[in-house]
N, C-alpha and C positions, 0 to 999 in steps of 0.2 A: 445720070445714075438714077435709077428708079427708086421709089421709096423703100421698097423691100431690100434692095442692095445697100442703100444707106443705112437701113436699120441693122443689117446684118454686120456692116462694116463697123458701126458704133458698138454693137455687141461684142464683136472681136476685140475692139480696142478696150472695152471694159473689162473683158476676161484678161487681156494681157497685163492691164493696170492691177488688177487684183492679184495676179500671179506674181508680179514684181513686188507688190507691197506685202504679201504674205507667202513668202518662198517655202516656209515649212509646212503650211497647210497644203500648198500645191503639190509639194512631194509626197506628202501622206495621202492625199487624194488620188494621185497617180498610182501609188503603191497599192492602194485599196482596190482600184479599178483593175489593175493588173492581176492581183491576187484572186479577185472574184472571177474574172474570165478565166484564169488558170484552173481554178476549182470546177467550174462548169465543164471546161474543155476536158479535164482529166477523167471526169465522170463520164461524159458522152463517149470519148474514145475507148474507155474501159468496157462500156456496154456494147460498143460496135465491134470491137476486136474479140470480145470473149464469145464462147460458143453458148449464147444465151437461150436461143431457141424459143421454147413456149414461155420461158421466164420473162423475156422481154415483152411478149405479147400480153402476158398477164399484168406486168407492170404498166404497160401503156393503158390497159383497160382500167386498172385500178386508178391511175392518174386521171383518166377520162371521167371516172365516177366522182372523183373530188372536184373536177371542173364542172360537171354537171349540177352538183349540189350547190356549189357557190353561185352558179348562174341562177339556179332556182331561187335561192335566197335573195339575190339582188333584184330579180324580177318582181318579187313580192313588194319591193319598195315603190313600184309604180302605182299601187293602190293608195298610197299616202299623199295627200294634197295640202298645200297651204299651212306650213308649220311655222309656228311663232318662233321668234328669236329665243326665248327661254327654253322652248322644246329643242330647238337646234342645238343650243349649248348643252343641254342634257344628253342629247344623242351623241354629240362629240365626246362628252365625258365618259358615256357608255362605251363608245368605240375605244377611247383611251385605256378604260379598264380592262377590256378584252385583250387589247394589245399587250399591256403589261403582264396579264395573266398568261397569254400565249408565249410571251418571251420568257417567263419563268419556268412554266410547267411543260410546255411543248418543245422549247428550244434548249434552255440552259440546263435543266435537269437531265434530259436525254443525252445532251453533249457531254456533260460530266461522266455520266454512266458508260457511254461509247468510248470516251477517252481513257477511262479506267481500265476497260476491257482490252483496249488496244496497247496502252502503254504500261499496264501493271502497276500503276502509281497514282494515287489519288492527287497529290500535289502536282505531278506532271500533267495530269488530266485537267486540272484546274487552270494550269498555266496555258495550256493549249486553247482552252475556252477563252481565257482573257486575251489572247492574240486575236482570236476571232471577234471578241467584242470590241477590240481596238480598231480592227479594220472596218467594222460596221460604222463605228463612230467617225472615223476618218472619211469614210465614203459619204456620209450624210453631212459632215462639216464641210467637205469640199463643195458639194452641191449647194449647201447653204451660202457659202462665200461667193460662188460663181453664178448665183441667181440673184438679181437685183431685187432689193426690197423697197417697201413704200416710203421708208424714212430716207432713202437715198433720192433726194429731189432732182439731182443732176443725172440720175441713171438713164439708161437709153430706153428703158421700157415705160417709165412713168409710174403714176401711182397705183396702176393696176397689178404691179408686179408682186406686191406682197401677198395678196390673195392667191395668185397664181403659184407663186412659190411654195405656199403653205399647202395647197391641194397636192402639188405634184410630189413634194416630199412625202406626204402621206401615201400617195399611190405607190411610190417606189418601195416604201416600207413594207406595205401590204404584199407587193409582188415578191420581195425578197422573203417574206414569211411564208409565202405559199410554195416557194422552191424546196425549203426543207420538209414541208408536210409531204410534197410529192416524194422526196428522197426517202422518207421514212416508209412509204407505200412501196417504193422500189426495193428497198432493203428487205421488206417482209417477204417479198416474192423471189429473192436471191437464190433459195434453195429449191424453189418449185413446190414448196409445201403450202397448199391452198387453206389448210388449217389454221395457218399464221397469217397469211396474206389477207385472206377474206374478212376475218373479224376486225383486223386493224383498219383495212380499207373502209369497212362499213363505219366504224367509230368515227374516223376522220371525215368521212362524207356527211355524216350527221351533224358533226361540229361545224362543217362549212356551210350548212343552210343558214343558221342564224349569223354566222360570220359574214356571209355575202350580203345579208340584209343590213347588218350594221355598217359594213363598209359603204354600201350605196347610200345609206342614210347620212353617214357621216360626210360624204362627198357633197351630197346636197347642202348640208349645214355648212360646209367650207366654202360654198359659192358655185358649184357647178349646177346647171340645169337638171331637171329630173331624168330626162332620158339619157343625157350624156353621164350622170353620175351611175346610172344602172349599167350602161354599156361598158364604162371603164371598170366598174366592179366585176362584170361577167369576164371582161378580157384579162383581169389579173388572175382568174382562176386557170388561165391556159399555162401558168406556171407550173402546175401541178403535174401535168403529163411529162413536161420537160424535167422537172424535179425527179420523177419516178425513174426515168432513164438514167439520170446522173446517179441517184442512189443505188440502182442495179449495178452500174459500172463500178462505183466505189466499193461495193461490197466485196469485189474480188480484185480490186486494183489498189489506188492510193487511199487506203483505209483512214489515215489521220485527216484527210480533207473532210470527212463527214463532221466530226466535232467541230472543226474550224469553221465550216459553212454554218452550222447550226449557231455558233457564237456570233458570226458576222450578221446573220439575220437578227438575232436578238439584240445586239448592239445598235443596229440601225432603227429598230423599233423603239427601244427605250429612248434614244435620242430624239426621235421625231415626237414622242409622247410629252417629253419634258420640254423640248425646245420650241415646239410649234402648237401642238393640240391643247395641252392645258393652259397655256397663256392665251390662246384664242378663246377658250370657254369662260375665262374670267374677265375677258375684255368688255363685257356688256353688263357687269355687275350681278350675274347669275352664278357666283361661285358655289352656293349651297346646292343648287339644282345640279350643276356640273360635277360637283364631288360626290353627290348621291348617285348619279348616273354612272360615275367611274366605279364606285363601289358594287354597284349591281352588275355592271359589266365584268368587273374582276371576278366576282363571286360566280356568275354564270359561266365564264370560261373556265375558272378553276374546276367547276363540277363536270363540265363537259370533258375536259382534258383528263381528270383523274377517274371519273366514274365510267366513262366511255372508252378511254384510251388504254 
């Protein structure tokens, strides 16, 4: 048996052991994955089955604009070389602040508003968003349990897994966040009214430039090489065109999926910030720098989301 086959067999054995040791987490993780796939599928089918015409083209162009803005911001990170540990922790704190603000102002508040319009009840809307939050937490908790950590000295991946785990949880949270941003673009073009779709797409695209930069810098700080961090940040922006199609489909289909999806992305982001990003920024004794970075990131994203959105 080759080394790769042996490693794969050991990893499967570790996953099975984790599933048996934590059945509740395993079931929750499976439910969250199925729910997320169902939300995406319902939106895509709605867009493909509907008579969208030009609206689908507008939504795709709007999503592509968000992707291009994210890529532009990420590429700007290539000009930054040789950053210190203190600066890395400050950048991670900055990214954490942007993620917390995005979860609050770009995801939870719009989810509550959309849920209220669909259900006609503020408590019902809040309950719907809480379900989404719970699904996002279960998704990330399952990933956390099924990805080996550094303190697991007997794990199949060895001591490098903790850093890898932290990086990819962060990447997945950002990707999940980009989907609802794209969904908002798709919904804005659902009626074919360009006076609604173009300003919203412009605001999200402007916001995506510093966001792409922050993601690339945070991935570098979390351990990825410079070019790899930029490439992953650019690829995360591909979720916006997909989200635009999903949002367009949901606007005339399974409408309640929209606030649930927003809540899921918010729950995933908040979990990653609390469970992975903030502890990492405090690990090297740079708590003050990281906290100041978090506050600056939160304030900047709050301004972008409210002033431009």
